[in-house]
N, C-alpha and C positions, 0 to 999 in steps of 0.2 A: 495170478489172474490172467486169463486168456482174452486177447483183444479180438474183436470181430474184424472181418475184412474192411468194413466201412470205417470202423474206428482207426484201424491201422492206416488206411489211406488218408483219412482226415489228419492224423498226426504227422504223417510224412509230408503232406501238402503244406502244413503250417510250420514245419520245422525250418528255422532259418538256414540250417546247414544243407538242406535239400537243394541241389543245384538247379532243379527245375523251378522251385519256389523262389530261389534267389534271382534267377534270371527274370522271372515274372515281376518281382519287386523292382528290379533294376529298370525294366522296360516301363513300368508304371511311373516310377520316379522320374525317368528321363522325359517322358511325355509331359508330366506335370511341371517339371523344371523349365522345359522349353516354353510351355504355355505361360507360366508365370513370368518368364523373362520378356516375352512379347508384351504381355499386359503391363508389366512394370515399365517398359520403354514407352508404352502409350500413356501411362500416367505421367511420366517425366515430360513427355511432349505436351500433354495438357497443361502441366505446371508451367512450362516455358512459354506456351502461347498465352496463358493468363497473365504472366509477368509482362510479356511484350504489350499486351492489350492495356494493362494498367499503366504502363509507362507512357502511353499516349494520352491518358486522361488528365484533366486539369486538377481534379480533387478526388483521387481514388481513396476508398475506405472499405472497411469490412463490417460496417454496421448492418445488423439484420433487422433494423427498425426503420420505418419511414420517418422523415423529418422535414422541417422547413427551416430555411435560413432566417435568423433573426438579425444578426449583425455580421458584416463582412469586415474583418480587420484591415483589409487592403484599402479601405476607404477612410480610415481614421487619419487624424492629423499627422501622427507618426505611424505610417502603415506597417502592418505585419501580416504574415501569411497564415494567421489564425482566424477562426470564425466561430460564432455562437449559433448552435442549432437547437431548435425545439423538437424534442422527440415526441412523436404522436402516439397516443394510446392505440395498441393494436385492435382493440374492440370498438374503437370510436367513441367510447364514453369519456366525457371530459373529467379530468381529475378534480378532486375536492379543492375548491378555491381557498379554503381555510388552512389547508396543510402546507407546510413550508416546502418550497421548491428545492430540488437537488440539482447540482451541476457536476457532471463527471468530466474530469480532465485526463486525457490520455497522454502518455509520454512521447516526446519527440527525441528519442534516443537512438535513431537509426532507422526505426520502423515507421510505417504509416499509422494513421489513426483508426480507431474503431474497436480495439481489443476489449474495451470495457462494455461493449454491447454487441459482441460477435455472435451471440446466440441468446435464446430466450432466457436460459438460466444464467444470468450475468448481473453485473452491478446495475445496469440500466433496467434490465428485466425485473429485478427485485424492487426497484423504486417504483416502476409503473404498476407492478402488482399491488403495492401498498397504497396506491391511489394518489401519489404525490406528483406534482408537475415535475418533469424531468428535462434537463438541458444537457447538451454535450458541447465541449470545446475541442474542435479538431483543427487540422492544418493542411495546407497543400504541400506537395513535395519540394517546391522551390521557394526559398526565402525571398522576401522583398529586399532588394539591394540596400544595404545600410542599416537594416533593422538590428537591434541589440536585445540582449536579455532584459534590460530595463524597459525597452519598448514593449516587449511581450508582457511583462508584469503590469504595465500601465493599461494595455489592452484588456488583460484579464480583469482588472479592476473595473473597467467600463462595462465589460460583459456582466459582471456580478451586479453592478448597480442597475443595469438594464433589466435583469431578471427580477430584482426586487421591485422595480417600478411596475412590471407586468403583473405582480401579485400583491396588490396593496392589502388584500384581506388575509394574507397568509399569517399564521400565528408563529412567527419566528423568521429570522434572517436566513438566506439561502445556505444550505449545507453543501460543502464542497468535498468531493472525492478526488484525490490526486494519486494516480498510479505511477510508481517508480519515479522517473525524472520529473514528472508533473507534480509530485509531492513536494519536493523542495521548492519548486517554482511557485506553487500556491502559498507556501509558507512565506516566501519572500514578499509576495503580493499582500498577504494578510498582515505581515509585520509593518508594511508601509501604509496599510489602510485598515487598521484594527477595528474601526467602528462599522465597517462595511459588511463583514462576513459573519456567518453562523458557524456551527461546529465544523471542524476539519477532520477528514478521514484520510490518513496517509497509508496507502497500501503498498508495501514493499518499497518504500521511499528511503534512499540513503541520504542522511543529513550529516553524519559524522564519518568522514571518509577515511580517517586514519584508524578508526576503531576496528577491533577484531581480536582474534586469539592466534597464538602460534600454532603451526601445524594445520591451519585452516585459512580460509579467506585470502587466497593468494593474489586476487585481483588488486588488492590495496598496495601490493609491492610493485605494480607495473610502472608507475611513475618513476620510481627510483631506478629500476632496471634499465629504463630507456634514457636515463639521465635528465629527467624532467620533461618539460613541455615544449622543448625546441622542435621535437618531431611533429607536434601538433602545428606549430608555425610553418614547418616545411610542407606538411600536407595541405595547409591553407594556401601556400604559395603555388604548389603544384596544381591546385584547383583554380588558380587565377582568382583568388578571393573567396572561393567556395570550398567547404569541407564536405567530403563524401561520407554519408552516414554508413556506408558499407564497411568502413573501417571499424566503427563501433560494433556492428553486427559480427564482424570477424573476431573481435576480441571476446564477445560472448561465446562464440562457437569454439574458440581455442580452449576455453575452460574445461570442456568435456569432449575430448577428441573421440572417445569411443562412440558417443552418440552422434557427433558430427560426421565422422568418416565411416561409420558402420551401422550402428543400431537403428538410427532413424530410417535409413533407406532399407535396411534388411527387414525391419518390421513390416514395411509395406510389401516388399517382395515376398516374404514368407506368408503373409496374410492378405494377398492381393485381392481376394474375393470380398473382404470385409473392411479393410483399412484404407482403401484408395481415397474415398471421399473425405475422410477425416484428415488425411495427409494433405490433400489439395486445399481444404479449407484453411489449414494452418499455414501452408506455404503461400497462400494468397496474401496473407499478412506479412510473412517473413521475407518474401522474395523481392520486395521493391523498396530498397533503402531510400530514405529521403535525404535532402541536402540541408546544410546549415551554412550561414555566413561564417567565414573564417574568424571574424571578430567574436561571434557568439561562442564557438567551441573553444576559442582561446580564453575567453572569460571563464567558461565552465571549468576547464582544466587548471587554469592558474588559480582561480579563486576557490574552487570546490575540491576537485579531485586531488590536487597536489597541495594547494595552499591551505585547504580545510578552514577557510576563513568565515564560512557561514556560521558554524557552531561556535566561533570565537567572537561573534558580533563585531567583526572587523571590516565588514563591507559597507561602503557608502554609495548612495545613488548620485546622479549627476548634479543634484542640488545640495549635496552634502548631508542628506538625511542618513542616519545610521540604520542599517538593516539588522535590527536586533530582534531575534525570535522571542525574546521576553516581552516584546510589545504586543504579541498576539493575545487578545482578550478572550477569544472564544475557546471552548474546549477542544483539545487535540486528541484524536484517536489514532494510535499507532498500531497498525496490523502488520505483523511480520511472521517469519517462520524459521524454525531450525533447519528446515530442508532447503532454504534459500541460500545458494552459494554466491549470488550476486549482491544481495542486500541482507546480510546476516543480522540477527537481532541487535548485535553491538553497534552496527552502523545505523540501524533504524532508531536506536534509543540513546546512543552515546552522547548526543547533543545535550540531553537533559543534565548529565553529569558535568559537561563542559560549562554550562551556563549557571548552574546552581551549586553552591558549596554545601548546602545542607537542606533538610526538609523545611525548616523554618523560612528559608529564603524563597523556596518554591511557593509555599502557602502565602507568605507576605506579598509575593509578586502577583497574587490573584490568578495564577495559571492552573488550569485543570488539565491533567494529562492522563489518558487512559490507554493502556496497552494490552494487546492480546497476541500471544505467540502460538502459532500452529506448530504441531510437533513434526510434521513431515512434508507438507506440500512444498513444491518448488516455486521458484520466482514467478514464472508465468501462471502457475496454478492459482496464485493469490488473486489474479484478475479474471481468469477464464474457467477455473474449475467449477463444475455444476454443484458439487458437494459443498464447496466453500460458499458459493452464492446462496445456496439454500439453507445455510446455517449461519456463518459469521456475518455476511453482508445483510442477510435478511434480518437478523437480530439487531445489528447496528442501526439499520433503517427504522425498525419498529421502535427502538429505544432512543431515537435521536432527540426527542423532546426532553426526556429524562437526562440524557447526556448534557443537554444545553443548560440545565439548572444545577448540575453537580457542583458542590462547593470546591474551592481550590484544593489541590493536592494531587498525589500520585495514586492511581488505582490500576488494578488488573481486572480485565473483563473475564469472567468465568461463566461458562455455559453449562447449565445443569440439565440433564435429561429429566423430564417430568416423570416422577414415580407415582405409585398408586395413591400415596398420601396427598401429593399435590393435586392430583386429578379429583380426589374426593373433596379437597378444599375448594376447588373451582366450582364444583356443583353447589357447595354451600354458600359461596360468596360471590359467584360470578367469575367469568374468565378474566383474571387479572394479568395473565401473561399469555398472549396469543402464540400459536405455533407449538412446536414440539419441545422447546427449551425454555428455561427460565434464566435470564441474564442477571448476574450479580456483579457489582463493582466493588471489589475488595481493596481496602486500604493497603498501600505498600509504602515503604520508605526508599530512599535512594540506595540503601544497602542492597535492596533486591536487584537493582540494576548493576551495582558493582559486582554482585555475585555471578553475573553472566560472564565475567571474565573480560579482560581488556589489556591495554598497554600499561606498563610501568613507566616510571620517569625516564629510564634509559631508552625505551622504545619511542616515547614521545620525542626525545631529543633526536633519534634517528630520523623520524619523519620530518622534523623541523629542519634537519640537515638537508634532506631531499628538497624541501621548498627553497632553501638558500641556493643549493647547487642548480636547481631548475632556473632560478632567476639569472644566475651567471651564464649558464649554457644558452638560454634563450637570448640574452643580450649579445653574446658572441655571435650566435647565428644571425640575428637581425642586423648586426653591424657588418659582418664580413661576407656572409653567404646569401642572405635573403635578396639583396639587390640583384645579384647575378641570376638567381632562380626566377625572380619576377620578370627579368628582361627576356627570358627564354620562353615564357608561357603566354599563350593566347587562349581565348575562349574555346577555339577549335581543338587545340592540343589538350586542354584540360578535359574536354568532353571525351576525347578519345582515350585518355587515361582512365576516366571513370568507366567507360564501356569495357575496358580490358581488365577490370578488377575481377579476380577469381570468383567472387560471389555472384557477379552478374554473368560472367562467362558460362557458368554451369547451367544457368537458366536459358541463355541464348543458344548454347550448343545443343541442348536437348529441347528443341522447339521446331516448329514448321519452317523456320528460317534455314535449318540444316537440311539440304536436299537428300541426305542419306536416310532421313527418316520419312520420306514421302510414302513409302509402302506400309508403314507401321499402322495407320488407322484401319485400312482394309484388312490387314492381317489380324489385328486385334479383334475386329468384328467376327472374323471366321473362328478365332480361338474361343471367343465367348460362346459361340453357337455349339462348339464341340468340346467344351470344357470338361476335363476329367481330373478332378483333384485327387491326389494320392491319399491313401489311408494314413491315419495318424500313427499307426504302429509300423509303418514301413521302415525297414532298417536303414535305408539310405537317407530318409528324411530325418531319422534320429541322429545319424552321423552328421548331417548338415547342421542340426541344432547344436550338437556338441562342438563342431568346428566353429560355429558362430560365437559360442560362449568363450572359447579359447581366444578368439580375436578380441572380444570385449575385455577379457581379463588382461591380455597383453597391453592393450591400449590404456587400460586403467592403471596398470603398473607403470607404464611410461609417464602418465599424467602425475602420479604420486611422486615418482622420482624427480620429474621436472619441477614440480611445485616445491619439493623439499630443497632442491638445489637453489631455486630462486630465493627462497627464504634465507638460506644460509649465506648466499652472496649478499643479499640485502643487509642482513644483520652484521655481517663482517665489514662490508665497505662503509656503510653509513654509521656504524658504531665506532669507527676509528676516531680516537681522540684528536689525531692530527688533522683529519678532514674537518671535524667539527670546529677545531680552532681556526682552521684556514677560512671557514665561511663565517666566522665571528660568533660562534656559539660558545657560551661558557661551559666549562666542564666541572663546575664546582658542585654538581649534584642537584642544583635547583631546577625547577620546572622551566622548560624552554618557552612556555607561553602561559599567559594568565589573562583572564577576562578583566578588563578595566572597570573601575567603578563608574556608575552612572549617577551622578549627583542629583540630577533632575528627577530621576526615577525614585531614588531614595527619599528625596524631599516630598514627592507626591505620596509615597507610601506612608510616610510618617504623618502627613497631614490627614490622609484618609483614616488612619487609625485613631488619631486624636479626635476627628469629627465623629467617628463611630461611637467613641466613648461618651460623647455628649448627647447622643440620640437614643439612649436606652429607654428614656421615658416617653418617646414619641411612637405613635402608631395606634392601631386599633386591634380588633379581635383577630383579623387575618394575620397580622404581624405576630400576635401573641401565639396563635396556633403554630405558625412556622418556627418561631423561636423555641417554643416548647418541644417540638419534634426534633429540632436540631440539637437541643440540649440532651435529649434522650439518645439520639444517634451518635453523640460524641463519646458515649461510654465504650469501654474496650470490647464488650460483648457485641456491640453493634458496629463491627469493623467493616461491614459490607452494606452497600446500598442495593436494594433489590427492586427490580422493575415492578413487582407486585405492590410494593408500598407506594410507588409513584402512581400506578394505575388506580389504587384506592383513593389517593388524594385527588386525582383528576375526576373520578366518578362522583366525589362528594361536592364538586363544583364550588370551589372557594370563590367568594365574591369580593369585589372591590368596595370601597367606601360608598360609592354611588350605586351599589347593588347591581353591578354588571359582572358577568363571568370573567374571571381573571385569565388573561392571556399568558402564554408561556414566557413572553418577553418580560411582562411585569412580574410574574412569579420569580423569574430568574433574578431580577433586580432586588426584590424584597428578600429573597433567600440569601443572596450574597451579602446584603447589608446586615441581616440578622446573624449570619455566620461570622462576619467580621466583629460584630459586637461581642459575641461569645468568645471569640479568639482573643480579643483585647482584654476583657475582664468578664469572665464567665459568671462570677458571683453577682456582680452588679447588674448584669443583664437579666439574670434570673430573679433577683430581688425586685426588680422594677416591673416584672411581668404583671402584677395586679393592676398597675396603672393603665394597662392597655385593654383590660377586660371590661365588659359592660357590667352595670350593677344588676341587671335583670338575671335572676337565678336560672331561668330557663335558657337564656342565651349562653350563659356560662356553661351550663350542663351540655348544651348542644356542641359548644366548642370543645369541651373535654371529650365528648363522644367521638369527634373527628380525630382528636389526638390518639385516643385509644384504638380506633379502627385502623388508622394508618400505621401506627407503631406496631400493632399486632398482626399486620397483614401477612407476615412471613412466619408467624408462630408465637408461642408464649415467650414473654420476656423473662430473662433470668438475671441473677447477679446485680451488678450496678445498674444495668439498664432498667430492671424492675424497680430498684430504689429510686431512680430518677423519675420514672413514670409516677410513682407514688407521690413524690415531691411536687410534680406538676399537677397531679390531681388535687393535692391539698391547696395549691395556689389558686387553681381554677374554682375551688369551692367544694366543701364537703357535701353540700347538698346535691352535687351532680351524681347521677346514677352511674354505678360502675358497670359499664357494658362489657360483655364477654369478648375475649379476643376472637379473631376469625377462626383460628384452629389451634389445636395443641399438637405438640410433637409426640411421637410414639413413646409410651412409657411415662408420660408426664402426669 
C-alpha cells in the first residue's frame, strides 16, 4: 500500500518518536503543568484563607440548609458547647405536623459540625424531602470548661424532649440519626432515657472497640502500641486541660498515607479545572479541628477505645445508674460498610454479641436490631455520599414507622430493585413501596454476626491485658510526670502548641498570611484567562499518571507492611502469658470478661411474660387482626417483613375501640403485646382468638379480608404460611369470603 504525502505527514506528526512531535508535546505539557501548579497553589491559598476565617468564627459549620437556634446548651444548668437547631424547609413549605421529627447528631471526633447536611443529597436533605420536621445537634469549637460526656448526654436528652414538645401531633417519638462518634453518644443517652426516644439510626458508629479481624482494622491496636491512654493524659496536660482534636484527625490520616500525602492533593492538581471546588468544600469541614476538654477525651479513651466498657454494660453515671445498652427500648438500625476502615462491621455490630448470649435472650429483652452492610462505601461516604443518601438513608427514612413497630429480634435490611412484576403489582394495588426500591427486613440470628469474624478468647485476653497495662501506665504518669508537665503549661503556651500542629501549619503556611503567596491570586487570574489544558494522549501526561500510580503503590506497600508489623507486635507483646499474669489476668483459658446478670431486668422480663400469658383472652377485633397476622408471619416461609405489607396495613386504616385511626405508637404497643403472647404460648394465643372477634359475620369477614390483604401484599403464601392463613380463616369464620391475594409470583 502506498501512502499519500498527506497521510505520510500526518503519520509522522503523530508518531511519538518524531522529535518535532515530541518537542511539541513537551512544550504543551510544560505549559499545562506550570498553569496547573499556579492554579493548585491558588486553591491551597483559598483553603488556608477559609480555614483562618473559620477559626475566627464562634460556631463554624458546613450545613447547606438554613436553620434557627432552638436551644443553646451553653445556657443549661450544666452548660455544654452543644446546640439544637431547627432546619428550615428550602421551599418554605411547613412539614407535615403528623409526621415524626428527625434529629441528626454529628460527630465531635476532631472535626466541626454539619457533615450530615453538607449538601442537598444528605441525611438532612432526605428527611426534609420526605416532609418530616428536621433538627440538627451541632457544637462550637471550644468546650465549656468542666463539661463532661455525661453533661453532653443530659443536654441531648433535653434537646430530644424539647423536639417532642414542639410536635405534639407527631405520630411517633423523635427518630435519632447518630453519625460515627455521635452514634455511641446517643446510645448512651437512650440507655439512660429509654422512654424518651424513637428509633435510632447508627451510621458508621463504633460501639465494640476491640472487635475486628486479623490482617485488617489496625486502628484497634493503637491503644496497645502506645502503651494505653497515658499519652492522652499527656496531651491533655500539654493543652492545659484542653485536648486538641487535630490529634484525632491526624490518626485518621495516618491510616491511609497514600491518600493523605499524595492522592488527595494530586487528584486536585491533575484535575484542577474540575476538582477544585469539591476539594475546597471538603477541606472546609476537614481543616478546622475542634477542641475537647481533657476530661472528656480521657473518659472516651479509658472507657471506650481501650476499656471497651460500653459494650460490657460496665459504665455508670454520676448517680450510679448503669449505662446498659440493653435498656434501649426503641428499634436500633445499624448502618455500616465493608469499605469502612475506621468502623468496620465487627465494631458496629459486635456489641450485640457482647450483650446477648443467644437469640432467645435478645428477643426476651424486647430489643429490635436491624443492620445493613454496604459493600464498598468508605467511612465518610456513609454520611456524605449522594448515592447512599438517595438509597439507604431515603429508604430508612421512608420505612421508619414500620421499623418502629418491628417485633423484637435481629434483622438484616435488604434493598430490592423494583422489577417488572413489582411495578405491575403496584398498578393493581396502589404504590405500596415508594421510590426505586422495596425494603425487606429479613430475620437473622446471632450466628450471622459471628460469621462476620472477630476475636477468639486469646485475642480478647490480649485486649483485656492492654486495658490493665493502660491503667498502670496512666497511674504512673499521673503520679510522677503529670504534676511537672502541668506546672510548665499556661494557656498561652498551650495555644502556641496547638497552632504549631502540622495539621494546622499546612493550612496557615498556604494562606494569605504567607507573604510569599501574595502574587498568586493575580497570577492565577492570568492563567485562567490563558488556560491551555494538555491533550489526554500527551505522552508526558501519561508518564505523570504512571509515576503517580507508582507513588501510591509504594505508599500502600508501606502501609500494609506497617500495619502487619503493628499487629505482630501487638499479638506478641500482649499475648505473653508473663505479661498477662503480671497484670492479674488468669491464663486458664476462660473469658477475660463477662456481662454480669441484671436481676432486676430478668425479674421484669419474667413478670412481663407471665402477664402476657394471662391476657390472651383480652382485646377486640384489632388485636385479633394483628395477632392473626403475627401468627402467619412467624412461619419459616415468612422470614422477612416487607414494607409493602406495612403499607397495606396503613392503607386499611385500623381503628381503635373508640373508632379513631390507630397511631403508630398505639400500633407498636399492641403489636409487641400480641407478639409476646405468641412467643410465650403460641397455641393458647391462637386458640383464644375467637374470644376477640365480633359475632357479626360481616365484621368477621371484613377482619379476615384485612388479614388476607396484608399477608398477601408481597405475593402468594406457600407452605406453612398458607396453612397458618387457612387456620386463621377458619377461626375468623367460614362465612368470610376468600379474597384473592394482591398478586401471584411468576409461574404460580
